[in-house]
N, C-alpha and C positions, 0 to 999 in steps of 0.2 A: 370573425373567430368563430372554430367550431364549438359547440360543448368538448371536442373527445381533445385539443389541442388545450382550450381551455383547463380543462380535468387534468393531461399532463402535467399545464406550466404550473396548477397548486401545485402534485404531488411533488416535483421537483423543487417549488420553493420551501415545500413542509421537508423535504429530505434536507435541503442546505439550511433549513430552522431548526431541526435535529443532529446536524451535523455539531451546528453551536452549542447548542448543548449539553452535546454530549463534551467539548471540549471543556464547556465551562462548569459541568456537575458530574461529570462522570456517570460510567454505566450504572450505578447503584442510586443516583439520586435523578436518574434522567424522569424527567414528566410533561408525558404527553400534553399536558394543560399547556404549561409554558412555549412549550414547541408552537403549539395553535396562536395562542398568545399573540409569540415573535412572528409570525406570518400572517397576523392580521384576519386570522379565520375562527371559524366558530370552536369551540371545545370537540366536538362532537368529529368535527373535518379529519383528524389523524385518523381515526378508528374506522370512518368510512372508505379514506385509503390503504389502510394495513393491518387491520386486525385492532390485533391487540399491540401491545408492547415491543413482543417478543414478535412480530412482524414487521412491524415497524425499523426495529434494529437490523434485520437480516434485509430492507430495501434498502438500509443504508450502506453495508455492506456489500450490496449488488451495487449499486452507485457508484460507488469508491473503486470496484473492485470493475467495475467496467470504463470508470476513466483510465487505472494503470492498463487495463488491456488496450486501450487506445494507442497510450504511449509505447506499449508492447511491439504493439503494431508497428506503428512509428521509426524505431526502432530497427526491428528488424529491417525496414528497407534502407538501411543504411550500413547494418553492419557485417562484419567480411561472414565468411561462409563457415569458417572451422568453427570447434565446439567450444576453444579458447575464446575466439573472435567475440563469440556469442555471448559466452560467458560472462569477458568480460565489458562487454558494450551493455549491456542488461543490469551488470551492475552498478555500474557508470547512472546508466538512464535511472537505477531504480533512487541511488542520490539523489539526481536533478530535481525525479517527482517528490520523493518524503523533505528537501528542501523548499522548491518550489509552491508545494501542499501542504505544510502546516499544520492546516484545518484538519486533513484527514489520517494526521500521526495517528492519533490518540483510536482511529477505528482500527485500521492496520495494525495496529498493536494489540488490539481484542484477543483474551485468550480464548480458546473452545468453552470453559467453563465459568466465563460468563453470561454464556447465550444458552438457554435450554438446547436440549439433544435435535429438534425439530429444526433450528437452525442456529447448527456452528457457524462458527468465521471460515470465511473461503479461503483455504490456502494458496487462491491465484499469485499475490503480492511475493508471499517467501519461497513459496515453490519451486518457483523457476530456480532459483539461485541453488536451492537442492537438487533440483534432476540437472542442472547444467555442471557443478561439481561431480554430480554423481559421472554421468556420461564422462565428462573429460579423464576422470580417474579411470574409468575402465576402459577405455581405448588407448591410455598410455601404459595400463598394469598397477596402479599403483593400490598399495593394500588399505583393509578397512582405517588402522590405524593413523594412515596418513591422510585418507579423502576424509575422516571426522575434523582432522587439525588443519587441512588445507578449507573448509565450511567453516570450520571456528572462524579464521583467519578471515575468509572472506567476509563471512555476514558481520562480523566486528568493526572491518573496513567501512563495509555501507550505513551502520550503523554509528558507530563514533564517527564517522564523519560530517552525514547528514546534523548529528547534535554540535559537531565545532563548529558548521559553516550555520548553523542555524542561531548559536549561540553567539555568535561573530568574534569565537575564539580564533578560525581562521577566514582571510576572507574568500568568500564564494564568488569566485572569478574562474578562468580559464585556465591560468596555472596551477590552480592548487587543484582543480578538477584533473587536468594531467598527471599531478603527482598524484592524486589519489589510483587514480586508472594504471599506472605506471604500478604501483604496488600489488596491485591487485593480479594486474601480469605477473609480476616480478617472482609473487609465491610461487606461481606452477612453475619456474627452473628451479626454486631450492625444495633439497631434500626431503 
C-alpha cells in the first residue's frame, strides 16, 4: 500500500473519529486529542492532517457534504425531469440520508456562527431544497409569502419526518416514506 493511500485512509479514520467526537461532545467541547486517541494515532496527527480545530471541522463538513453529494447524483439519475418531481425526490432523499446517517445529523445542523469566518458551513445540504422550492414557485408564479410558506412546510416535513423515524415514532418503511412523499408533493397543490 502506498504512503498516499495510507495517509488518505488515516485522514478518513480521523474524520470518522471527529464525527463521533462531535456527536458525543458537541462543537464547543470538541477535542482533537480525544479524536486522536479514538483513532489510535498520536496527538499530533490531527494537526498534521488538518491544521487546527477549525480546519478539522471544515474537513468534516466537506466529508459529510461529499457523502450527500454522491447521494444527490444517485437521486438525479432516478427522479423525474420536472422541477416539482426533482423537489419531491430530493426532499425524500434527504430524509433517507438523515435517517440512514444519524451520525451526520449534528454536522449537518451546525450553524455558520459555530465556526470562524474562514470555515463556514457548506449549505449544500439545505440549499438544494431552498433552490428547488424557489425555482418551482417561480415557474408557477407563486408570490414571496406563498414561497416562504411552502419552504417552511417542506423543510418541516423533512426534519420532522427524519426525527420521527429516528425516534421510532413512525416506522421507517416504504409505506410511511410514500406518505411523506405524497405530503410534500401535495403541498404544492395547496394555495
